[in-house]
C-alpha positions in Angstrom: -0.1 0.0 0.0 1.3 3.6 -0.8 2.9 5.5 2.0 0.3 8.2 1.4 -2.5 5.8 2.8 -3.3 6.4 6.6 -1.6 3.9 8.8 -5.0 2.8 10.6 -6.0 1.6 7.0 -3.0 -0.5 6.9 -3.3 -2.0 10.2 -7.0 -2.7 9.9 -6.7 -4.2 6.5 -8.9 -1.7 5.0 -8.2 -0.1 1.7 -9.7 3.0 0.4 -10.1 3.8 -3.3 -7.6 6.8 -2.9 -4.9 4.2 -1.8 -5.8 1.9 -4.6 -5.5 4.5 -7.2 -2.2 5.5 -5.9 -0.8 1.9 -6.2 -2.6 1.3 -9.5 0.4 2.5 -11.6 2.8 0.4 -9.7 0.4 -2.7 -10.2 0.1 -2.1 -13.9 4.0 -1.7 -14.3 4.6 -4.8 -12.4 2.1 -6.8 -14.5 3.7 -5.3 -17.7 7.2 -6.4 -16.6 6.0 -9.8 -15.6 4.3 -10.3 -19.0 7.4 -8.9 -20.7 9.6 -11.4 -19.0 7.4 -14.2 -19.8 7.1 -13.4 -23.4 10.8 -12.8 -23.6 11.6 -16.2 -21.9 9.1 -18.2 -24.0 10.5 -16.6 -27.3 14.1 -17.4 -26.3 13.3 -21.0 -25.4 11.5 -21.5 -28.7 14.3 -20.0 -30.7 16.8 -22.1 -29.0 14.7 -25.3 -29.7 14.1 -24.1 -33.3 17.7 -23.1 -34.2 19.8 -25.5 -32.2 17.7 -28.7 -32.6 20.2 -31.5 -32.7 18.1 -33.6 -35.0 18.5 -31.1 -37.8 21.9 -31.3 -39.4 21.4 -29.7 -42.9 22.2 -26.2 -43.5 19.3 -25.9 -46.0 16.7 -26.9 -43.2 18.2 -24.5 -40.6 17.9 -21.8 -43.5 14.3 -22.6 -44.1 13.5 -22.3 -40.4 15.3 -19.0 -40.1 13.3 -17.8 -43.2 10.1 -19.2 -41.5 10.9 -17.2 -38.3 11.4 -14.0 -40.3 8.1 -14.2 -42.0 6.4 -14.9 -38.7 8.1 -12.0 -37.1 7.1 -9.8 -40.0 3.4 -10.8 -39.8 3.5 -10.1 -36.0 5.1 -6.7 -36.6 2.4 -6.0 -39.2 -0.4 -6.8 -37.0 1.0 -5.0 -34.2 1.2 -1.7 -36.4 -2.5 -2.3 -37.4 -3.6 -2.8 -34.0 -1.7 0.3 -32.9 -3.6 2.2 -35.5 -6.8 0.9 -34.2 -6.1 1.7 -30.6 -9.0 2.5 -28.5 -7.3 3.6 -25.4 -6.1 7.1 -25.9 -4.3 7.9 -22.7 -2.8 6.8 -19.5 -5.8 8.3 -17.6 -8.3 6.4 -19.7 -6.3 2.9 -18.7 -6.5 4.2 -15.1 -10.2 5.0 -15.4 -10.9 1.4 -16.9 -8.7 -0.2 -14.3 -10.5 1.6 -11.5 -14.1 0.8 -13.0 -13.0 -2.8 -13.2 -11.6 -2.8 -9.6 -14.8 -1.1 -8.3 -17.0 -3.9 -10.2 -15.1 -6.6 -8.7 -15.4 -5.0 -5.1 -19.1 -4.8 -5.7 -19.4 -8.4 -6.7 -17.1 -9.4 -3.7 -19.3 -7.5 -1.3 -22.5 -9.0 -2.7 -21.4 -12.5 -1.9 
């Protein structure tokens, strides 16, 4: 919890919307870093298996694999550009608003149970 939150809220286990909105950027940053690490590790592992497979000895087959990865990477890049052009989120504030709305809805559902 952010240091801006009153100590009694931290001790009692209660959390205000202000405290949560203060920590939301940190939570989003942490989630992004975890996703980034996961994607990077997965791609690295896949490329290791793809390019250093001991069962594939011919240079031609390795070259075909490299070309396939290049084509796949190009397609991912093009889709990324297209999606960036169609982005519906226009600002950091809009992301925060969406996250806060989702959190508030989940709190309502939790309190209803």
